[in-house]
N, C-alpha and C positions, 0 to 999 in steps of 0.2 A: 503494498499497499503505500502509494504516495505522501508525502509528510509535511507542513509549515511548521517551525518550530512562532514560538509564540509570547511574546509579556510588552511591560508596560513600563512606566516610565514619567511622570508630570511633577513639572514643578517652574509656577508661572512666578516669573521676581519683576519684583518692582525691587530697582536701586535706588531708587527714592526712601525705600521705605528705616526701619530699622534694626527687626529682628532680624539672625539672617536662618539660616534651614543647618543644621547639623543631622547629625546620620539617624539619629531618635527621628525627630522630626517627619522622619518615612518610612520608618516602624512602625508610628506608633497608628490608629484609627480613629476617624474625625466623623471630616463628611463621609469617607471613602474609604476604603479597606485599608489596612496597614501591611508590613509587608510579608510578601507569602512566594511559596517558592513550589513547585511541581505540582501533583494533582491537587495538594490543597490551594495552591495559587486559581484550581479551575473552578473546587466547589465553594470558595466567599465567591471567587468574582460572577459568578455565571448570573445571579438573582437580581445585580445591579443593575442600574442604569449606564453602564460605562462602551464604552468600543471595546475595552475586547472582549467585553460578552457577545460583544452583537458580534466578534469573528469569530468567535466558540462558534457558533450556530452555522454563520455562511459555510466555514473550515470541515463542520459534522456535515451541514445538510449538501456538501457537494463529495462528499466516499472521500475527505481526508483523512491524516491523522493528523490532530494537536499535538503539537511537543513540547509543555508547559516550559516557559524559563520561571519569568519573574514579573511581580507587581510592584509596585509603591510609587505611595502620591504622600505630596507636603502641600500641609498649609498655603496659599502663595505668602510670600513674605518678601525678604531683601536677601540677596544674594547665598546661595545652595555655598557650604563651606567646602574648600576643596578637601580635608579629606571624605566628608560623605560622598559627594563624587568620584572622589578614586574608588571609593572602598566599594559603591552600589556600581561605580562601569565594571568593576573587575571581573563582581561577581556575574552581572550578567551576561559581558564575553565570557568567563567560565562554563557557564549554565549553556552556552553556547555552539562551545568547544563542542561540550559534554555528548550537543544531541548530533553533533555528524554525524552520518551527511543527513542530511536533509533538502531538499527538494525547493523549500523561498523562505524569508522568514518577517513575518507577521509585528508592525512596534508599535500600538496606542504610544504615542509622546505631547507632550503641547504643541512649544514650540517657538517659546518666550525664559524657557530658563537659560542663566546669567551664572556664572560663579564664580568665586574670587578669582580663579588662576585663569581662564575664557572664557570670555565673551559670549559663545554663543556650542551653550552644554549637546544640544543637540545635535550639529553640526561635531563636534568633537569627540563625541557617540558614536559616529554614522561611521564619521572617520576610521574609527580603530576598527568597530564592526567588519568596513571593506576591509582594511586588511588581511585582517581574519580570514574573510569565507571567501574572500576572488571578488574579482569586477561584475563578473558574471550568475550569481548569484541571485535569484529577484530579493529586491526586499522592497517593499511597497508599509509605506507609513500610515498612520493616521494622524490630522494634530488639532488640533483645537481654532475656535474659528479666531482666537487672540495671540497667535502663535507669530511671532515674527521672521517669517521665511526669511533664508541667507542664501545665496551661491550655495554654499559648502552642502547643504542640506540637502538641494535638489542636485549634488552636483555626487552622492553616495546614493543614495536614496533613488531605486528603480521609478518610483510613484507616487506618490501626493499624496495624499485629499483631505478637504477640510471639514469642518461643523457647518452649517449653513443656518443655524439659531443660534439667537442669543437673548430669550434666555436658552441657555443648549439644553431643548430636548430631543435631541435625535442625536446624541450622543451612540445609541446602539447602533443608531440603522447606521450611523457612517461608519460604523465597523465595519458594519458587515458590508459596505458597501465595499468599501477597500478587499475586505478579505473573496468580493464573489470575485470583482476583477482581479485581484493577485488567481484565485483557482479560474477561471476565462486563460490565462494567458502563461497558465501553465498546461494547460488541454491546450490547443494552439498558441506556439509560442512566435512570436513576429517582434520586429528589428521595432521598439517605441521611444518618440521622438516626445520633445515634450518645451514649453514655454516659458518664460519666469519675466514677468514683469513688476516692478517697483514703481508703488506710485511716489507724488511728491509730495505727498502730505502726511499730518497725521491726522486721523482718525480719535476724538474724544471717547475714551470708554463707555460714554452715555448713552452719548449718540452712533454707537453698532449696534442697538438693541435690532433686529427685526417683527420687530409687531408693530414700529413705527419706519415713517421717511426720514430720509431715501432705501435705509436696509431692506423694508421688505417687499421694496415693487424692485430690489439690485439679485434679490436673494431668489425672488418665483419666476427673476426674467433668467436665470442662470441654468439650469436644469435644460429647457429648454435649445441652451444652445449647442447641448450635449446631442451633436450630430454626425452625422456622414462617418469622416475617420480621425474625432474627435472621439476618444475615451473618457475623459475627465477633466471635470475645469473646477477650477476651486478660486473661491476671493476669501484671504483673509486681510479679519480687516487691524491685525497687529496691533500691537500693547503697547500705551502712549508712558507707559511707565517704565519702561524698558529703558536707559541710557545706552544704549548701544547703537554702533554703524549703521546696520542693516532695518532698527525696526522704525515701524509703519507699515500698512496694509499693502498686499500683494495680491497679485494673478499670477497662476497655477495651467497650464492646461497639457495631457498627454495627448497622443493617438498617435496612427499611422501614419498619416500625411502630414511631409512637414508646414508645406504652406497653409493647411490646413489647420491645423494646433494651432501656427502661431496668430494664423489671422486672427481666429479665436480670439488669440491671450490681449492681443493689440482692442481687439473692438467691444472686449468685457471692461478691459484695461481705463476702454475710453467715456464709458457710461461712468463708472464711478468719479472718473476723473470732472465730466459734466456736469455729477449731481455732487463738486464741492461742499457749496455755497448754503446745501440743504442740511449737514454732515452742524446743524444746531439744536437742543435743548432748552429750556430754561433752566433755569438754577437759583435756585430763592433764598439767599440769605437762611438763618437761621433765622431771626424774630419777624422778617418778612411772610417765611414761609409757614410758622406757627400761624400765624393770623391770616392771612389763607386759608390755610385748613380752618380757624376757628368759622370762619365769614362763612364758606363753602359748605361745612356742615348745618348751617345756620339755612339753608340756604335752601339742600336736598337730603339734611337729615340721615343718611348712610354714613357707613364708614369711607373714613378718608384715609389714607395710606402713605407713607409719608419717609422716603428713604434717606435715611444718615448715608449720602452716597461717597462721603471722603473719609470716613473711615471701616469700610469694610474689608474686614479680610481677606474676604476672595478680590478680594483687588492687592494685597499687602498691611492690611491695616491693622493695627491690635485689638478692636473688636472694645477698644476701651476710655474710650475718648465723652464722656460731658453735654456737650454744648446743646444736645438737645435736646437732651432731661433736665438741665438744667433753664434754657427757655420751657419750658414745657411752666413747669415751677412758676416760673414768672409770673408765666400768661393763665395759669388755672386752672390748664384742659382738664375737662373729670370724663371717667368713662374712658382713659386710655392707658396703654401698656406695649413698652417699649424692650425692645431687646435684641440679639441676647451682648446684657455687656458682660467681659469677660474682663470681671476680678475673683480669682481662686479667694483669696485672704479672707472675704466679704460672705462667698458662700464658707469657704469653710467653718464661719464664725457664725451664721444663719445653722447650719448642721450641728453645730454643736447648742446652741439655746434651742433650738425645733420653735414646729412649729405652734403660735402664737404670740410666742416672743417678741418683745421691744428694743429695738439695736439702737445707737447715734455709734455711724460709723464714717469711718471717709468711703466712698463708692470711684472708682474708675483711676483711671492718671498712673496706673503704677507700670504696665506692661511696654508700652509702646517710647513716642518718640519723647526727649529729655523737650523737660519746661510743662508739660499736659501737669493741669492742675486734678486732684480730686474735687471732690463734693462731700460736704459735710448734712448729711444728713439723715433725720429721725426716722425710720423705718417698724413697720411689724411683722413677723415673718406669719404669708398668709399657707408657703407651702414651701417644701424640697424632695428634691431627686435627686432622683442616682446620673442623670443628663442620659440613660440609654436608651431607645426606642427607634422607630424603624419609619425613615420616610414615607413619608404620601403622596407630595407632589411631582412634577410633570420632570422633572427635573431629577430630582435625586433618591425617585421614586424605586422601592427593596433594599435602601442602602440600608445602616444599622448601623444607628450615627450615637456618637461616644465623644459626652461633650465636657467627659466630670461630670464632681456634683453640682447642685441647679439649685437656687434658689430661686422665691416668687414673693419678694417683698412689693408693702404698700408704700408709699412717699407721699402722701401730700396731694391724698386721691389717685394717684398713679401707680397701675402695676410695673414695677419693672423688675424682672427677669435677667437675672446673673446668674451664668456660664466660670468655669474654670481655665475654657481651652480659649480661645479667636474662631470663632466659627461664623460664618456668613449663613442669615437669617432668613436663608431663603425658602426656609419651608412653614408652612401656619403647622406641620408635626411638633418645629420647636418650639410652639406654644401652648397645643395642644396636651403635649407632654406632662402636662402642671397646672394643666384644670383651667385653661387659656381660651377658650375661645375666640379668635380671630374674629367674625363678624356680627362678634355683640358687644364689640368693643366699638365708640364716637371715634377712636385715632385711636391705629396702632403705627409703633416707629417702630422701623424693621433696618440695619443695621448691612446695608446691600447697597449696588448700584444698579442692576437689572436682573437676575440671575430670581428675585421676586415674585417678578412681573406674573409669569402665568400661572401660578398656586393665591398668587392674591389679586387678579385683575377681576373676577368674578363678584368677590364682594366689595369693591374700590369703586366708590360713586367719583371718587378723584383719583389720583394721586401727583403730590409734590418731588420735584427733587429737590434734597436745602443741603447745601455746603457750611455744617462744621469742622471745628479742626478734625484735623487728622491726617495720613500720613498719603492718598488715594485720589490727588488734588487732579479736581472735572475739568481745568485747564491748563492743558498740556502751555499753553505760551505763556503760562505764568511759571517753566520749570526751568532750572539752568541745566539744559545738555553740556555734555564733555564730549560727547564720540558719537552723533549722532551726525550723517553722512553731507555732506554738504547744499544747502538749497533744498533742504525738508521743509517746507512752511507748517507749521501751525494756525489751527482753528479752537478759538478759545467757543468758551459753553451761549447760548439765544440770550 
């Protein structure tokens, strides 16, 4: 039976953030499973909405043997430590070498990993892989929509394909699509041409959302252009928080006719470039955003969802800034919930004291950037939990989340969900696991930028994006880039 080695390794690196990713960050489970190898890896990732899970299904559906390597991921943060990269890279290559001979390799990577010693983590790993397996073995790769695709990645991968949704509700489908292309390639090997177009501006994280324009129309047009001799076409929005030479959006095309492949890539790149003026979305100041939320609720009477976008752990934030909570208290919001605030000290104290007790504590401001302040509050402990639950929303569905000890506090009439690790609040199960039904709140604040939208849009009469202090800067034009290639333009928020 023909066999395909399969593995995954993901990190999205915010080089402007403070906390760095050590080896343990990849070992531990959080929103996604921790580090697992071999059969254990297959068992753990199968039920989770990940590209590698979709790829496993496609390989088995096509009658090929799966040779499992390893899977790991770390919550987005700053640079990956050299020691962590080298240890995982060496182990992945060792497992690939042990699996040889195989007919191909499939890899579930992110595309925006930056390490202390190398700015293109995926390109470095793929180059080492090529030295091991040779130039002819098919290596097919799926990447996150926020990949900063580099020429080096393109050089060493046979084919790269990218998610088509943000929030990323098509991860499993992307893995299946890439592995299906790989199986088709093995059955009928043909020379594969590629085209790679880099776009000359940075797209802010929030405006890459495929639920709004212009990305909604761009990604709807993309599969319609996969015709004739074009086998795959991808658009990566890039990750503007990685200060590297090749940061930014890009278009990739693969197929069997050189001219058609290059023409298709150029045509789609033109569509992206022509859409440049539309990559803007309103980002409110905290005070104005909370006031607008009050006004909208008085008018519509339904839940208002507020995104604390600049402290989003999904983009490298520490999840512990208190700017939005402070303003909610100042403006006297009632029937409101906010979470997840990353503060293991407060969560631990609440567990020691127990539900029903009252605490005078300082919350937040401990884990992230220097200069962040804590917020003194008088709180009542409503509930405590172990932070273990299964996600139910479209993006994280099936993932067994582990966010450490949690506590639900009542602070000035506001329900405050405190956890013990930085975690993006993108699934309603974060609140539900400790007894809060988001749809029953007048106001819900989530530490997220976009990923929350699919699970929250049905309960929200309006979604507001606010910019409180944090390390996930919503406006690329305010950042000091040192390594970005010359001539790349910035787009600020609307």
